[in-house]
C-alpha positions as CSV (number, residue, x, y, z in Angstrom):
1,M,-0.3,0.1,0.1
2,L,3.1,2.1,0.7
3,R,6.1,2.4,-0.9
4,F,9.1,4.1,-1.4
5,E,12.7,4.9,-2.3
6,T,16.0,6.5,-1.9
7,A,18.5,7.4,-4.3
8,G,21.9,9.6,-4.0
9,E,25.1,9.6,-2.8
10,S,26.7,11.1,-0.2
11,H,28.9,13.5,-2.1
12,G,26.4,13.7,-5.4
13,E,24.6,16.4,-6.0
14,C,21.2,15.9,-4.1
15,L,19.3,13.0,-2.3
16,V,16.1,11.8,-4.2
17,A,12.9,10.1,-2.4
18,T,9.7,8.8,-3.8
19,L,6.7,8.4,-1.7
20,T,3.6,6.1,-3.1
21,G,0.4,5.1,-1.4
22,L,-0.2,8.6,0.8
23,P,-4.4,8.8,0.2
24,A,-5.2,12.6,-1.1
25,G,-5.8,15.4,1.0
26,V,-3.5,14.2,4.3
27,P,-1.8,18.2,5.2
28,V,1.7,18.7,4.5
29,S,3.6,21.5,6.1
30,L,7.3,22.3,4.8
31,E,7.9,23.6,8.0
32,L,7.3,20.4,9.9
33,V,9.2,18.0,7.3
34,D,12.1,20.5,7.3
35,R,12.1,20.1,11.9
36,E,12.6,16.5,10.9
37,L,15.6,17.3,9.2
38,W,17.1,19.4,11.5
39,R,16.4,17.1,14.5
40,R,18.5,14.3,12.5
41,Q,21.6,16.8,12.6
42,Q,21.4,18.1,15.7
43,G,23.7,16.0,18.8
44,F,27.3,16.4,20.7
45,G,29.9,14.1,18.4
46,R,28.2,15.2,15.1
47,G,31.0,15.6,12.4
48,G,32.3,19.2,10.1
49,R,29.0,17.6,7.6
50,M,26.3,18.6,9.5
51,K,28.2,22.4,9.3
52,I,28.4,22.0,5.6
53,E,25.1,21.1,5.2
54,T,21.5,22.6,5.8
55,D,19.0,20.3,5.0
56,R,15.8,21.6,3.3
57,A,13.2,19.0,1.6
58,R,11.9,20.1,-1.5
59,L,8.6,18.5,-2.4
60,V,8.1,18.7,-6.4
61,S,5.1,16.0,-7.0
62,G,2.5,15.4,-4.8
63,V,1.3,18.0,-2.8
64,R,-0.6,20.9,-4.0
65,H,-2.3,23.7,-1.8
66,G,-0.1,22.1,1.5
67,I,-2.3,18.5,1.0
68,T,-1.6,15.0,-0.7
69,I,-3.2,14.5,-3.7
70,G,-2.9,11.2,-4.3
71,S,-0.3,10.4,-7.1
72,P,3.7,10.2,-6.1
73,I,5.6,12.2,-3.7
74,A,8.7,12.9,-4.9
75,I,11.2,15.2,-2.9
76,I,14.8,16.4,-3.8
77,L,17.8,17.1,-0.8
78,E,20.2,19.3,-1.8
79,N,24.0,18.4,-0.9
80,K,25.6,21.9,-0.1
81,D,29.4,19.7,-0.1
82,W,27.8,18.7,-3.6
83,K,30.4,21.9,-5.1
84,N,33.3,20.3,-3.5
85,W,33.2,17.3,-5.6
86,T,31.9,18.1,-8.9
87,E,35.2,17.3,-10.3
88,A,35.9,14.3,-8.1
89,L,32.3,12.8,-9.3
90,P,31.3,14.0,-12.1
91,V,27.9,11.8,-13.8
92,E,30.3,11.8,-17.0
93,D,34.0,10.4,-17.6
94,G,36.4,13.0,-15.5
95,A,39.8,13.4,-15.0
96,D,41.5,10.8,-13.3
97,D,43.6,13.3,-10.8
98,K,40.6,14.7,-10.1
99,K,39.2,11.6,-8.5
100,K,39.3,10.8,-4.5
101,P,39.7,6.9,-4.5
102,V,39.3,4.9,-0.9
103,T,42.0,2.2,-1.6
104,R,42.4,1.2,2.3
105,P,38.6,-0.2,3.4
106,R,37.8,0.5,6.7
107,P,36.8,-2.1,9.2
108,G,33.2,-1.8,9.7
109,H,31.8,-0.5,7.2
110,A,30.6,-1.3,3.5
111,D,34.2,-0.5,2.1
112,L,35.7,-4.1,1.6
113,A,32.3,-6.1,1.2
114,G,30.9,-3.7,-1.7
115,A,34.3,-3.3,-3.8
116,I,34.5,-7.0,-3.9
117,K,30.8,-6.8,-4.6
118,Y,30.8,-4.8,-7.3
119,N,34.0,-5.5,-8.7
120,F,35.4,-1.9,-8.4
121,N,38.9,-1.6,-7.8
122,D,38.3,1.2,-5.0
123,A,35.5,1.7,-2.6
124,R,34.2,5.1,-3.1
125,Y,31.4,4.1,-5.5
126,I,30.3,1.9,-2.0
127,L,30.9,4.4,-0.1
128,E,28.9,7.1,-1.2
129,R,25.8,5.2,-1.1
130,A,26.5,3.6,2.3
131,S,27.2,6.3,4.1
132,A,24.2,7.3,6.1
133,R,24.1,10.9,4.6
134,E,21.0,8.6,2.8
135,T,18.9,8.2,6.4
136,T,18.1,12.2,5.5
137,A,16.0,11.2,2.6
138,R,14.3,8.8,4.9
139,V,13.4,11.0,7.4
140,A,11.7,13.3,5.0
141,V,9.6,10.3,3.7
142,G,9.0,9.8,7.7
143,A,7.5,13.4,8.3
144,L,5.3,12.6,5.5
145,A,4.1,9.6,7.5
146,K,3.8,11.1,10.1
147,A,1.6,13.5,9.0
148,L,-0.9,10.8,8.2
149,L,-0.5,8.9,11.5
150,R,-1.3,12.2,13.1
151,E,-4.3,12.5,11.6
152,L,-5.2,9.5,13.2
153,G,-4.2,10.4,16.8
154,I,-0.9,8.3,16.5
155,E,1.9,9.9,17.3
156,V,5.8,8.6,17.6
157,L,8.9,10.1,19.0
158,S,12.4,8.8,20.1
159,H,14.8,9.4,23.1
160,V,18.8,8.1,24.0
161,I,18.4,5.9,26.6
162,A,22.5,5.4,26.2
163,V,25.8,6.2,24.6
164,G,28.6,3.9,25.5
165,E,28.4,2.3,29.0
166,E,26.1,5.7,30.3
167,R,22.7,4.9,30.5
168,L,19.3,6.4,31.3
169,G,18.5,4.4,34.9
170,R,14.7,4.9,34.5
171,P,11.1,4.7,32.1
172,A,10.7,8.1,30.4
173,S,7.4,9.3,29.9
174,W,5.4,10.0,27.1
175,E,4.7,13.6,28.4
176,E,8.7,13.7,28.8
177,L,9.5,13.0,25.0
178,V,6.9,15.1,23.8
179,E,9.2,17.8,24.9
180,L,12.4,16.6,24.4
181,S,10.9,16.8,20.0
182,K,9.9,20.5,21.1
183,R,13.9,21.2,22.3
184,D,15.5,24.1,19.9
185,E,19.4,22.7,21.4
186,V,20.0,19.1,21.8
187,L,22.9,17.4,23.6
188,L,22.3,13.9,23.1
189,G,18.4,13.7,22.7
190,C,18.6,12.3,27.2
191,V,15.0,13.0,28.8
192,D,16.8,13.4,32.2
193,T,20.2,16.2,32.6
194,E,22.1,14.4,35.1
195,A,22.4,11.0,32.6
196,E,22.7,13.2,30.0
197,Q,26.5,15.1,31.5
198,R,27.2,11.5,31.7
199,M,27.0,10.3,28.0
200,K,28.9,13.4,27.4
201,A,31.5,12.8,29.4
202,V,31.9,9.8,27.5
203,V,31.8,11.5,23.7
204,D,34.0,14.4,25.1
205,Q,36.5,10.9,26.0
206,V,36.4,9.5,22.4
207,Y,37.1,13.0,20.9
208,R,40.3,13.2,23.2
209,T,41.2,9.8,21.9
210,G,40.3,9.8,17.9
211,D,37.6,6.8,18.7
212,T,33.7,7.2,18.1
213,V,31.2,5.7,20.7
214,G,27.4,4.0,20.3
215,G,24.8,3.4,22.0
216,V,20.9,2.6,22.0
217,F,18.2,4.9,21.3
218,E,14.5,3.7,21.8
219,V,11.7,4.7,19.6
220,V,7.7,5.0,21.1
221,A,4.3,5.2,18.7
222,H,1.4,6.7,21.0
223,G,-1.8,6.4,20.3
224,L,-2.2,3.1,18.6
225,P,-5.2,1.3,18.2
226,T,-5.2,-2.7,18.5
227,G,-4.9,-4.5,16.1
228,L,-2.4,-3.4,13.3
229,G,-0.7,-6.1,11.6
230,S,-0.9,-9.9,11.7
231,H,-0.1,-13.4,13.3
232,I,-1.3,-14.9,9.9
233,A,2.3,-15.3,8.5
234,W,5.3,-14.3,8.9
235,D,6.1,-11.2,6.6
236,T,2.9,-9.9,8.1
237,R,3.3,-9.9,11.7
238,L,5.0,-5.8,12.7
239,D,7.1,-7.0,15.2
240,G,8.9,-8.3,11.9
241,R,8.7,-5.8,9.9
242,I,9.7,-3.0,12.5
243,A,12.5,-4.7,13.7
244,Q,14.0,-4.8,10.2
245,A,13.2,-1.2,9.7
246,I,15.5,-0.3,12.8
247,V,18.4,-2.9,11.5
248,S,18.2,-1.7,7.9
249,I,19.8,1.5,9.6
250,Q,23.3,2.1,9.0
251,A,25.4,1.2,11.9
252,V,22.5,-0.1,13.6
253,K,23.6,-4.1,14.8
254,G,20.3,-5.0,16.9
255,V,17.3,-4.4,17.9
256,E,14.3,-5.1,21.0
257,V,10.9,-4.7,21.0
258,G,9.8,-4.0,24.6
259,F,12.4,-5.7,27.6
260,A,13.2,-8.4,24.9
261,A,16.7,-8.7,27.3
262,E,15.2,-8.5,30.7
263,G,12.5,-10.7,29.8
264,A,14.9,-13.3,28.4
265,A,16.5,-13.3,32.0
266,A,13.3,-14.0,34.2
267,F,10.1,-16.4,34.1
268,G,7.3,-16.7,32.2
269,S,4.7,-15.3,36.2
270,K,7.2,-11.8,35.7
271,V,7.0,-11.5,31.5
272,Q,3.8,-11.1,30.4
273,D,1.7,-7.9,30.9
274,T,-1.9,-9.3,33.0
275,I,-4.9,-8.8,31.2
276,H,-7.8,-6.6,33.1
277,Y,-10.8,-4.7,31.7
278,Q,-12.4,-1.6,32.8
279,R,-16.3,-1.4,33.0
280,D,-16.6,2.3,33.4
281,E,-14.9,2.9,30.7
282,R,-15.5,-0.4,28.5
283,K,-11.9,-1.0,27.5
284,F,-9.2,-3.9,28.3
285,T,-6.2,-2.7,30.1
286,R,-2.4,-4.0,31.1
287,G,-0.9,-4.5,34.5
288,A,2.6,-3.4,32.5
289,N,4.0,-3.3,29.2
290,R,6.8,-4.9,29.0
291,A,5.8,-6.6,25.2
292,G,6.4,-3.1,24.0
293,G,3.3,-2.9,22.5
294,L,3.2,-6.1,20.4
295,E,1.8,-9.4,20.6
296,G,1.8,-12.1,17.9
297,G,3.0,-9.5,15.7
298,M,-0.1,-7.1,16.3
299,T,-0.5,-4.2,18.1
300,N,-2.2,-3.9,21.5
301,G,-3.3,-0.9,21.8
302,Q,-0.1,-0.2,24.7
303,D,2.4,1.9,23.4
304,L,4.8,0.7,20.8
305,V,8.2,0.4,22.4
306,V,11.2,-0.4,19.9
307,R,15.1,0.1,20.6
308,G,18.1,-0.2,18.6
309,M,21.5,-0.7,19.6
310,L,24.2,1.3,17.7
311,K,27.7,0.5,17.2
312,P,30.0,2.8,17.0
313,I,30.8,4.5,13.6
314,S,33.4,2.2,11.7
315,T,35.5,6.1,10.6
316,L,38.1,6.9,13.1
317,R,40.5,9.7,13.3
318,R,42.8,7.2,14.7
319,P,42.1,4.7,12.1
320,L,42.6,0.8,12.6
321,E,44.6,-1.6,10.7
322,S,43.5,-2.8,6.8
323,V,45.0,-3.7,3.9
324,E,45.8,-1.7,1.0
325,L,43.9,-2.6,-2.1
326,T,46.1,-1.9,-5.2
327,T,49.4,-3.5,-3.3
328,R,47.6,-6.1,-1.1
329,E,49.7,-4.5,1.7
330,P,49.5,-3.9,5.8
331,A,47.9,-0.1,5.4
332,L,46.0,1.8,8.5
333,A,42.0,2.4,7.0
334,A,40.7,5.7,5.5
335,Y,40.0,8.5,7.3
336,E,36.9,10.4,5.4
337,R,35.3,13.6,7.7
338,S,32.9,11.6,10.0
339,D,31.1,11.3,13.2
340,V,31.9,10.1,17.0
341,C,28.6,9.8,18.1
342,V,24.9,9.5,16.3
343,V,22.5,8.0,18.8
344,P,20.2,11.0,18.7
345,A,20.1,11.2,14.6
346,A,19.6,7.2,14.7
347,G,16.4,7.8,17.0
348,V,14.9,10.5,14.6
349,I,15.7,8.1,11.6
350,G,14.4,5.6,14.2
351,E,11.2,7.3,14.3
352,A,11.0,7.5,10.4
353,M,10.9,4.0,9.8
354,V,8.4,2.9,12.4
355,A,6.1,5.6,11.2
356,I,6.8,4.3,7.5
357,V,5.9,0.7,8.8
358,L,3.3,2.2,10.9
359,A,1.7,4.4,8.5
360,S,2.0,1.4,5.6
361,A,0.1,-0.4,8.4
362,V,-2.8,1.6,9.0
363,L,-3.4,2.0,5.2
364,E,-3.5,-1.7,4.6
365,K,-5.7,-2.4,7.0
366,F,-8.0,0.7,6.6
367,G,-7.8,1.4,3.2
368,G,-8.9,4.7,1.8
369,D,-7.9,6.8,-1.3
370,S,-8.1,10.1,0.4
371,L,-8.2,10.8,3.9
372,G,-11.5,11.1,4.7
373,E,-12.5,7.6,3.4
374,T,-9.0,6.5,5.4
375,K,-10.8,8.4,8.7
376,R,-14.3,6.9,8.1
377,N,-12.9,3.2,8.3
378,Y,-10.7,3.7,11.1
379,E,-13.3,5.6,13.0
380,G,-15.7,2.6,12.5
381,Y,-13.0,0.3,13.8
382,L,-12.7,2.4,16.6
383,E,-16.5,2.1,17.6
384,Q,-16.0,-1.9,16.2
385,V,-13.6,-2.0,19.3
386,K,-15.5,-0.7,22.1
387,N,-18.6,-2.4,21.0
388,F,-16.5,-5.5,22.0
């Protein structure tokens, strides 16, 4: 029902995204799209590229007079750094002495595997597409998915719960996430000031040592109905689709739905979310949300909670051991201008990916060529749930 693609390279002229399947009539604010792009660029530990780029979305089709019109949406995002690469990465054949080959692949990056797979004698073309710069386009698409979800009372936000070994030692409330998303200055995207300062000390340390650091972000979707997704086939289970979306983000190596790690070390009587019924409000409730809002591949009406485990960025100012591709001799890995910590940005990207998956699940269940039709179907379903 909902399909998107991105195109473009890290140092190419622009990034391009297309989105097909949004119903007509969804309000779209360029200001809100650009706000999401701004949020992706924030956080202590970002590299020099963020000083060059000020991401702004150009919607060139599918949106007119502030609403979607049902046709495919196309988005262009300019790479301001392109002016420094026009001779190094031209579309047509260029001068060899202007090229910027990468022949010392970085451990942990796509460099070597991609060069071997696509039979390139250097990794430049690989890193250009493998770069997390591509996620700018995902965030723009995610902003449009959020616009649809918002019309149904569903919101998606994120926060950072760990940088290196420093962690947020308590649950965060939805209200804290809302306030965090409104900040005009972003340090490390943590709701707790004291924990955030401890995280900052970790980033300060890796700055001093030329290293990088990863962490954990948490994405929360609020206001979801029961019944998105399905238990009937492996590829319709919503937890699987969300997990794939999170792990598809560059440098994310693990995903957790709810409190999976904690549950794996506990007995069943302590893990399952007990079921209760409020007669006055005619609704089922739960004693906790250890399942993260998903049971049997379906939403259960609670907040959806998913975490991404982000490894440290693989480009280090203190390079690791590698091999020179042209000579096969030992060498230090190449260094490309890079970040040292991107956990807050990864959280925003995680929001976008979760929003895209949820918007797709909403349209699969409720359909609608126009927002009004989707809303009618959705409201009818909510009435059905209420009368269950």
